[in-house]
C-alpha positions in Angstrom: -41.2 82.4 15.7 -39.5 83.2 12.4 -37.0 86.0 12.0 -37.4 88.7 9.4 -34.8 90.7 7.5 -36.4 93.7 5.6 -34.3 95.5 3.1 -34.6 98.9 1.3 -35.2 102.5 2.1 -35.7 104.1 5.5 -36.5 107.7 5.0 -38.3 110.7 6.4 -42.0 111.2 5.5 -42.9 114.9 5.7 -46.6 114.7 6.8 -48.9 117.7 6.6 -49.9 119.3 9.9 -53.4 120.9 10.0 -55.5 121.7 6.9 -53.3 124.2 5.2 -50.8 121.6 3.8 -48.0 124.2 4.3 -46.6 122.8 7.6 -45.0 119.4 7.7 -43.8 117.1 10.5 -40.9 114.7 9.9 -42.0 111.1 10.6 -39.8 108.0 10.1 -41.0 105.8 7.2 -40.1 103.9 4.0 -42.0 100.8 2.9 -39.5 98.1 3.9 -38.7 99.9 7.2 -42.5 100.0 8.0 -42.6 96.2 7.4 -39.6 95.7 9.8 -41.3 97.9 12.5 -44.7 96.3 11.9 -43.2 92.8 12.4 -41.3 93.8 15.5 -44.4 95.6 17.1 -46.4 92.4 16.7 -43.7 90.6 18.6 -41.5 89.1 16.0 -37.7 89.3 15.7 -36.9 91.8 13.0 -33.8 93.1 11.3 -33.5 96.0 8.9 -30.8 96.3 6.2 -30.1 99.4 4.1 -28.0 102.4 3.8 -28.3 105.0 6.6 -27.0 108.6 6.6 -24.9 110.2 9.4 -27.0 113.4 9.2 -29.6 114.4 11.8 -32.4 112.6 10.0 -30.2 109.5 9.7 -29.6 109.5 13.5 -33.3 110.0 14.0 -34.2 107.1 11.8 -31.7 104.6 13.4 -33.0 105.6 16.8 -36.6 105.2 15.8 -36.0 101.7 14.3 -34.2 100.6 17.5 -36.9 102.1 19.7 -39.5 100.0 17.9 -37.6 96.8 18.6 -35.9 96.4 15.2 -32.3 95.1 15.2 -30.2 97.7 13.3 -27.0 95.7 13.1 -27.4 95.2 9.4 -27.6 98.9 8.6 -24.7 100.3 6.6 -23.5 103.8 7.5 -23.0 106.1 4.5 -21.5 109.2 6.2 -21.3 111.5 3.2 -24.8 111.0 1.9 -28.1 112.6 2.9 -31.2 111.0 4.1 -34.0 110.6 1.6 -37.2 112.5 2.2 -40.7 112.3 0.8 -43.3 115.1 0.9 -46.7 113.5 1.6 -50.1 115.1 0.8 -53.4 113.6 1.8 -56.8 114.0 0.1 -60.2 114.1 1.8 -60.3 110.3 1.9 -56.9 109.9 3.4 -55.3 108.8 0.1 -51.7 109.9 -0.4 -49.6 111.6 -3.1 -45.8 111.6 -2.9 -42.9 113.9 -3.9 -39.5 112.3 -3.4 -36.1 113.7 -2.8 -33.9 110.7 -3.3 -30.9 111.6 -5.5 -27.8 109.7 -4.3 -29.2 109.4 -0.8 -27.8 106.9 1.7 -30.5 104.3 1.0 -29.5 104.2 -2.6 -25.8 103.3 -1.8 -26.2 99.8 -0.3 -24.1 97.3 -2.2 -23.6 93.5 -2.7 -20.8 93.3 -0.2 -23.2 94.6 2.5 -25.4 91.5 1.9 -22.3 89.2 2.2 -21.6 90.6 5.7 -25.0 89.3 6.9 -25.3 86.1 8.9 -28.0 84.5 6.9 -28.3 81.5 9.3 -30.3 83.9 11.5 -32.8 84.8 8.8 -36.0 83.0 7.9 -37.7 85.7 5.8 -36.2 88.3 3.4 -38.5 91.1 2.3 -37.9 93.8 -0.3 -39.7 96.3 -2.5 -39.2 97.8 -6.0 -38.2 101.2 -4.7 -34.6 100.1 -4.7 -34.9 99.1 -8.4 -35.0 102.6 -9.8 -31.2 103.0 -10.5 -28.9 100.3 -11.9 -26.4 99.9 -9.0 -29.0 99.6 -6.3 -31.2 97.3 -8.5 -28.2 95.0 -9.0 -27.6 95.0 -5.2 -31.3 94.3 -4.5 -31.5 91.5 -7.0 -28.3 90.1 -5.5 -29.9 90.1 -2.0 -33.0 88.3 -3.3 -30.8 85.6 -5.1 -28.7 85.2 -2.0 -31.8 84.7 0.3 -33.3 82.3 -2.2 -30.1 80.3 -2.3 -30.0 80.2 1.5 -33.6 78.7 1.4 -35.0 81.8 3.0 -38.6 82.7 2.2 -38.4 85.7 -0.2 -41.2 88.2 0.1 -41.5 90.9 -2.6 -43.9 93.8 -2.5 -44.0 95.5 -5.9 -45.0 98.8 -4.3 -44.7 100.9 -7.5 -43.9 104.6 -7.1 -43.7 105.8 -10.7 -42.4 109.3 -9.7 -39.2 107.6 -8.5 -38.3 106.3 -11.9 -36.4 108.4 -14.4 -37.1 105.8 -17.1 -40.3 103.9 -16.5 -39.5 101.7 -19.5 -37.1 99.8 -17.2 -39.7 99.2 -14.5 -41.5 96.1 -15.6 -38.4 94.1 -16.7 -36.7 94.8 -13.4 -39.7 93.9 -11.3 -40.2 90.7 -13.3 -36.5 89.7 -13.0 -37.2 89.4 -9.2 -40.1 86.9 -9.7 -37.7 84.0 -10.2 -36.4 84.5 -6.7 -39.7 85.4 -5.1 -41.9 83.0 -3.0 -44.5 85.5 -1.8 -45.5 88.3 -4.2 -47.7 91.2 -3.0 -49.3 93.7 -5.4 -52.1 96.1 -5.4 -54.8 95.6 -8.1 -53.7 98.8 -9.7 -50.1 97.6 -9.8 -51.0 94.2 -11.2 -53.1 95.9 -14.0 -50.2 98.2 -14.8 -47.7 95.4 -15.2 -50.3 93.3 -17.1 -50.8 96.2 -19.5 -47.1 96.5 -20.0 -46.9 92.9 -20.9 -50.0 93.1 -23.1 -52.0 90.4 -21.2 -55.1 90.3 -19.0 -55.0 90.5 -15.2 -55.6 86.7 -14.9 -52.9 85.9 -17.5 -50.5 88.1 -15.6 -51.1 86.2 -12.4 -50.5 83.0 -14.3 -47.2 84.4 -15.7 -46.0 85.2 -12.2 -46.7 81.7 -11.0 -44.9 80.3 -14.1 -41.8 82.4 -13.0 -41.7 80.5 -9.7 -43.9 82.7 -7.4 -45.6 80.4 -4.9 -48.3 82.8 -3.6 -49.7 86.1 -4.8 -51.6 88.5 -2.6 -53.5 91.3 -4.4 -54.9 94.1 -2.3 -57.5 96.5 -3.7 -58.1 99.3 -1.2 -61.5 98.9 0.4 -62.3 95.9 -1.8 -61.5 92.2 -1.1 -58.0 90.7 -1.0 -57.2 88.0 -3.6 -55.0 85.1 -2.5 -53.8 83.2 -5.6 -51.5 80.2 -6.1 -51.2 77.3 -8.4 -53.1 75.2 -5.9 -56.0 77.6 -5.0 -57.5 81.0 -5.4 -59.9 82.8 -3.2 -60.9 86.3 -2.0 -61.3 87.7 1.6 -63.4 90.7 2.5 -61.9 93.7 4.3 -63.7 95.6 7.1 -65.5 98.9 6.5 -63.6 101.7 8.2 -63.2 105.4 8.0 -59.6 105.9 6.9 -57.7 108.8 8.4 -54.4 108.0 6.7 -53.6 105.1 4.5 -49.8 105.6 4.9 -48.2 102.2 5.7 -51.4 100.2 5.4 -50.0 97.9 2.7 -46.8 97.5 4.7 -48.8 96.7 7.8 -50.6 94.1 5.8 -47.4 92.5 4.7 -45.9 92.5 8.2 -49.0 91.0 9.6 -49.1 88.2 7.0 -45.4 87.3 7.5 -45.8 87.4 11.3 -48.8 85.2 11.4 -47.3 82.8 8.8 -44.1 82.5 10.9 -45.8 81.9 14.2 -45.6 78.3 15.5 -49.1 78.2 17.0 -52.1 76.9 15.1 -50.6 75.6 11.9 -51.0 72.2 10.5 -48.2 72.2 7.9 -44.8 71.1 9.2 -41.5 72.0 7.6 -40.2 75.2 5.9 -42.1 78.5 5.7 -42.3 78.2 1.9 -44.4 75.1 2.3 -46.9 77.0 4.4 -47.6 79.2 1.4 -49.0 76.2 -0.3 -51.5 75.4 2.4 -54.9 77.1 2.0 -55.7 77.1 5.7 -52.3 78.7 6.6 -52.8 81.4 3.9 -56.3 82.2 4.9 -55.4 82.5 8.5 -52.4 84.7 7.8 -54.3 86.9 5.3 -57.2 87.5 7.7 -54.7 88.6 10.3 -53.0 90.8 7.8 -56.2 92.5 6.8 -56.9 93.4 10.4 -53.4 94.9 10.7 -53.9 97.0 7.6 -57.3 98.3 8.7 -56.0 99.3 12.1 -53.1 101.2 10.5 -55.5 103.3 8.4 -57.2 104.7 11.5 -54.0 106.6 12.7 -51.8 109.2 11.1 -48.1 108.4 10.3 -46.2 105.2 9.6 -44.4 103.7 12.6 -47.0 104.9 15.2 -49.9 103.6 13.2 -48.6 100.0 13.0 -50.5 97.8 15.5 -49.3 95.7 18.4 -50.5 92.1 18.8 -53.1 93.0 21.4 -54.8 95.5 19.1 -55.2 92.9 16.3 -56.4 90.1 18.6 -59.0 92.4 20.2 
């Protein structure tokens, strides 16, 4: 079984209680934290790296990660910073809108030296998102982590996960995201995100996928809500259907998909491709099996409110 290090923000999702939208419950969340928890709940060994506050929410978050089986030894305590929060609202279809409070919060203060303190010999997969690209210092640190993982021959997984409301200057977004492609083996985007980036570059959707591959990405996974998932590489391209469900809350569905894919890819059972994990991304059978597992994970997550609680355990997916 492979070991995952997920990096980025761990924060408090303020989820609405009842139908008024005026009362909110604090729930642990943050896209890369969700991936770390999702991987651990499925049975994988999972680390989380990022800045953590010493305030009450920070203590709550660290305890929540540990309670879900995530190794928190790579967290960096930032005692004088607050915990990031995000106010979540849900529409009638369970789709989300976000309002972030993330100015100089602990998750934004992780630095290059923190990555140097990690024992990379323990890590098989490094996962990150673009939410730590929004300010120069944390972007520099994030890119440093991706470069370091790539140099250590660790599989680098990058979920674009665009949250435009986080960016003070969205003109920087595309260039920063694309700088990461040269160190990315597995790239996950939603169809909406891919179209946004393609438009910024002035090319078609298909041409943008080709551009990503040219930068060194080995496999691209494109999700599209209730529509099929595209698996695209230089060697193959195919789509997989997703089950029809009644979504209660789509929070963490994409993160559950990523965790599921990485978990199944890193399992020792049932694969025909020997050698490094990166090589498994080039095998159509491996990718199809992993993506089908990931789709089940994402669908299950949509049927429960919240982030950590909604991420499935292995028995749920196998049944």
